[in-house]
N, C-alpha and C positions, 0 to 999 in steps of 0.2 A: 595473452598479454601478461607480462610480469607485472602483478600490481604491488609488489614489495610489502604484502600483507603482514603488518605487525602484530596482529591478533594472536594471542596465546591462551587456551584454555586453561583455567586451574583444576579442570578435573577431566578425564576422558568422554569426549564426545564426538560424534560423526563429524569431519571436516567441513560439510558442507555448512554448518552453521555459523563458522567464522568466515568461510568463503562468501557469504551473502553479504554485501552492504550497500549502501545508497549513493552510487556517484551521480554527479550532476554533467559530466561530460559524456555526450552521445554523439554517434556517427551519423543520425539522420536515416539510417536504414530501416526501411518499413518493416514491421513485424507481421509475419505471415499470419494469417487469419486461424491457421491450423496449430500453430505454435501457442496463439494466445488462447484457443480453445483447450489446450492442454493444460495450461495455467487455471482457467475457469473451472476446468474438471478437478484440479487438486483442490480448489476453494469449496467445490461441491461436497468434497467428503468431509470437510471439518466438522468437529463435534459442534451440538447445537443443543440447548435446552429444550426439551419436550419435542425435539427435532422439527422445530417450526423454521429454522433455517432464515432468518430475517435478512440476509444480505441481499442486496442487489446492485450489479456491476453494470455500469454504462460507459461504453467505450466509444472512442474515435481512432481510425487508422490514420498515420502520418499521410499527407497529400491527399486528404479528402476535405469536403466542406465541414464535416462535423470536427473534424481536427481543429480547424481555427475557431470554431465556436467553443469547443474545449479549453483551448489555449487562452481563449479571453476571459476565462473564469479564474484563471490563476492570478496571483499578486504579480506585480510588475518583477519583482525580484527573482521569481520563479520562471517567469515567461521567458526572460534573458536566455536561460539554459535549457528549459523544457521544450523550447520551440525546435530542438533538435532530436527529440525522442521519436521512436517509431510508432508509439500508440500512447493515447492518454485516456484515463479512467478515472471517472468519478464514482466512489464507493459510498453507498447509501445503504442504512438500515431501517428496517420496518420496526416502529415504536410498540405497536399492539399487535396481539394475538388474539385468536379466538378462544374462548374458554370452553373447555370440553363439557363443564357442567351447565352454565347458563346460556352456552350458543351465544355469548355477546362479545364484544371485542373489550379486551382488558390490556393494560399495560405490561409490556413485557420487560421485565427488569434487566435482563440480561441481553437486551438487543445489541448494544455497543460491544459487550464483552463477547459476544458468539460472531459478530461482523469483524471484529478484529482479528479473532482465530482463523476466519476465512480468508484474509488478508495474508496472515502469516502463512497459509499453506500455500497460496498463490504465489508469494514472494520467493519460498523456498522451492517450488517448482521451476519458477522463471529462470532461478540460477542454476538449476540442475541442468536445464536443456540450453543454457549459454546465453540467456538475457539478464540485464540488469533493470532492477527498478528502484524507485525513489518515491515513497509516499510524502506527501505534503499537506499541513494544515494551512498553508496560505492559500487559500482561495476564497472566492466570495459564494458564501453557503445560501444566501438569501436568493441571490441570482441564480444559482444552481438549481434550486426548487422551481423558478420560472422556466429557465431554458430547457431543463429535462422533463418539464411537464409533469412533476411528482405531485401526487394526490396528498392530502391531509394524512399525517401520521407516518411520513417518511423523514428521516434525518440524514442529510449529507455528512458524511464522516472523514472522508479524505479524498484528496486528488492524487493519482499514481501515475508517475511517467514510466514507461518501459522503453527499453532500447538496447542497442549494442554499445558497450564501452567503447569510449574514444580516448585518446591522450588528453591529458588535462590542457595541453597548449590550446585548444579549440574553445576554453572558457575566457572571459574577460578576467585580465589580472587580478582585480579585486578579490575573485573567488578561487583562483587556482589554489592556494594553500590549504583551502578546506578540502581539496580532492584527495582524500587519503582514507582508507578504513579507520574510522573510531574505535576506541576501546570501551570496555564496560565497566560499571561500579562492581566491586567484588561482592560475593555472596554475604559477606558480613554486614553489608548496608541494606539488604533486603530480605534476608531469610531469617526467620527467629522460632526457636524452639520454644513452644507452650504459651507464647504471648509477647506482647511488645515489651523490650526491656526497660527496666525502671531506670531514672537518671540518677 
């Protein structure tokens, strides 16, 4: 599908980084479990502080009772389009780790950082094998803890829709205009040598 991708990198990078974007238009085609497992395998190899790997992926395949439960966790605005995803995921991080010295649970400062890295690896692998992903902050975190049966010390980080891209005509008119790869801020906005620039 020609997506008329307007993204242009300022420096040489692999094209896979600008090919990946977050559409809302999905075909409803189920995601084969084998493909989903490849995405999870990519996430498995993400770097992790002290190798504690605090990420936890909970998933529901399209057309299953679990899918309806996961869809119900999303905000109403996200349910409108995510209902056509082939799989839904709730990504969770474990907030504590076992101390090697004291042998007790201590806060893991980088739990969200590491889990976000695992999501990035997941998203890139999904794009590489022909699937689109869209991560969302718009979901009920408190209900996710209950519905997923999470024990204390686990933090819902994001909900993720996975599916085959469809034409934007499948979307409600109000959100069609947003169905295009967005750009990014230039490096001058977020890269600083030596320290934050003085005003």
